[in-house]
ROMIGU-387170 format. One record per residue (C-alpha): y, x, z. Coordinates in pm, whole numbers, plus 32768, in hexadecimal, padded with zeros to 4 digits. Layout:
REM residues N
YXZ;...
This chain:
REM residues 207
F119FB54D87E;F083FA76D98B;EF61F997D92C;EF57F827D991;EE8EF864DACF;EF82F96CDB48;F0AAF88FDAF5;F016F76CDBB7;EFC0F84DDCDB;F12DF8B5DCF3;F1AAF754DD39;F240F745DE95;F334F674DF5D;F290F51EDF79;F382F404DFCD;F2CDF3C8E115;F324F526E18D;F1BBF559E1F7;F12AF6ADE1A5;EFCFF60FE19B;F022F51DE080;EFB0F57CDF22;F0ACF506DE1F;F000F5A2DCF3;EF7BF4D4DBD1;EE4BF402DC2A;ED28F409DB34;EC75F2BADB50;EAFEF2ADDB94;EA33F193DAFB;E992F0C9DC10;E81EF104DC3F;E738EFD8DC2C;E722EF32DD84;E5CAEF84DE0B;E566EE98DF25;E418EEC6DFD2;E3FAED71E072;E32EED4EE1B1;E314EEC9E1D5;E3C6EEB1E327;E396EDBFE444;E4C4ED26E4EE;E492EE14E613;E47DEF43E530;E5C3EEE4E487;E66FEEB7E5D5;E5EDF007E650;E654F0B5E50C;E7B2F023E516;E7DCF087E684;E76FF1EBE63B;E809F22CE4E5;E8F9F11FE472;E9BFF09BE599;EAF2F0DAE66C;EA1EF1A5E760;E933F256E66B;E90CF3D0E66D;E865F4DAE598;E762F531E6A6;E70CF3C3E6DF;E6EDF383E56A;E612F4B6E536;E533F444E654;E513F2E8E5BD;E4A5F372E46C;E3B0F45CE516;E300F344E5CF;E313F249E4B1;E27BF2F6E384;E1F8F1BFE2D4;E280F0C9E1D6;E3B1F071E2A8;E438F1D4E2B0;E3F2F1EEE13A;E4C2F0B8E0F9;E5F0F11AE1C9;E5F5F288E161;E740F2E0E0BA;E753F33BDF49;E858F3F4DE7D;E944F345DD8C;E88FF3F5DC71;E747F342DCBC;E6C8F236DBCF;E66FF14BDCED;E749F10ADE1B;E6D2F091DF6E;E7B3F01CE08A;E860F16CE0C4;E8FFF23ADFAD;E99EF393DFCA;EAAFF42BDEF5;EBC2F4F2DF9F;EB62F420E0CB;EA49F32EE11C;EA71F1BAE146;E9DEF062E103;E979F004DFA1;EA60EED8DFA3;EA56EEB4DE2A;E8DEEE94DE23;E8E9EDA3DF46;E9E3ECC4DE93;E907ECA8DD60;E7D0EC65DE32;E87DEB56DEFE;E921EAB9DDCB;E7E8EAE8DCF3;E8B2EB95DBE4;E7D8ECCCDBB5;E7A4EC72DA45;E91CEC97DA0C;E91AEE05DA74;E97DEEFBD966;E84EEFD9D9A3;E76FEEACD95A;E81EEE65D813;E905ED5DD8A2;EA77ED28D868;EACEEDA6D9C3;EAAAED0EDB1B;EB7FECF3DC50;EA93EDF1DCE9;EAF2EEECDBDB;EC61EEC0DC31;EC24EED7DDA8;EB52F011DD7C;EC62F0B9DCAF;ED6AF05EDDB1;ECA3F0D4DEDF;EC39F213DE2C;EDA5F25EDDE0;EE0EF227DF4A;ECF8F30CDFC5;ED60F410DEC3;EEC6F401DF3D;EE7CF3F5E0B0;ED2DF4A2E0DD;EDD8F5C9E182;EE7DF4F8E28F;EDEFF4CFE3ED;EE57F3E5E502;EE9CF272E4DB;F015F29FE4CB;F018F39CE3AE;EF06F2E8E2EC;EFBFF19DE305;F107F23CE29E;F05FF2EEE17C;EFB5F1B0E100;F0FFF0F6E10B;F1A6F20BE045;F091F235DF44;F07FF0BDDF0A;F1E6F0C4DE8C;F1D5F20EDDCD;F097F2C1DD5E;EFBDF189DD6F;F0C0F07FDD1C;F01EF011DBD6;EEC7EFEEDC73;EF4FEF2EDD9C;F00CEE44DCB2;EECDEDF8DBF1;EE1CED90DD32;EF3BECBEDDBB;EF8DEC0EDC73;EF73EA94DC95;EF0DEA74DB28;EE18EB96DB04;ECA6EBC6DB4C;ECE6EBD5DCC3;EDB1EA96DCDC;EC92E9E5DD8C;EC77EADADEAD;EDEBEAC3DEF3;EDB1E95FDF6B;EC51E992DFF3;EC66E9FDE15E;EAECEA0EE182;EABBEB12E070;EBE4EBD7E0F2;EB5AEBDFE255;E9FDEC49E1E5;EA56ED48E0D9;EB8CEDE3E174;EB17EE0BE2DE;EC1CEE5AE3E6;EB4DEE39E524;E9ECEE7CE59E;E96FED17E570;E9E5ED19E406;E944EE70E3D5;E7F7EDD1E436;E82CECB4E33E;E888EDAFE230;E74FEE85E25B;E67EED47E263;E6EDECF9E0FE;E63FEE34E083;E528EE76E179;E4E4ED36E239;E4C3EBCEE1CE;E5CCEBEDE0BE;E70CEB29E07A;
């Protein structure tokens, strides 16, 4: 008789048709406490880090070189952490790495005290973290903008539907960000300038 792990591993045939999409059950991770290290990076350091590691033209060699030459407090702040860590910086890694948008939302909205891991009732950041973790779980095996985009669109309506609905609800904890373009632009970066603003929330002058 198959155990649960084997049964989940046997799930195939995602609606998207992408072999890289993981349609197995997602086990939610509780968001780690956002851990900003304000003023640990100068504006120039943030720009250089984003260009090397977190931009449309970044590369593994360039990122490795940046960390090698910047071994101080800035590199400590921007260093990625795993989803299992108690404290999350700007970059979090599960099946894939990406921005800690949930932590950013709570820092920008000053709702850290609402976070479940701080004894709160639950914050928008908690919901965002669960949603983004689910999408990375589902699509961490995909490469290339086209497949990743297609996978995210599929997972948002299947594997991660409940988490996405919690974030987009106009009456839930994230209702405020659905009408707040500033928070959306800072915490869900889609271009290099927004990437700089995002890292600044954690490692620069703050929100």
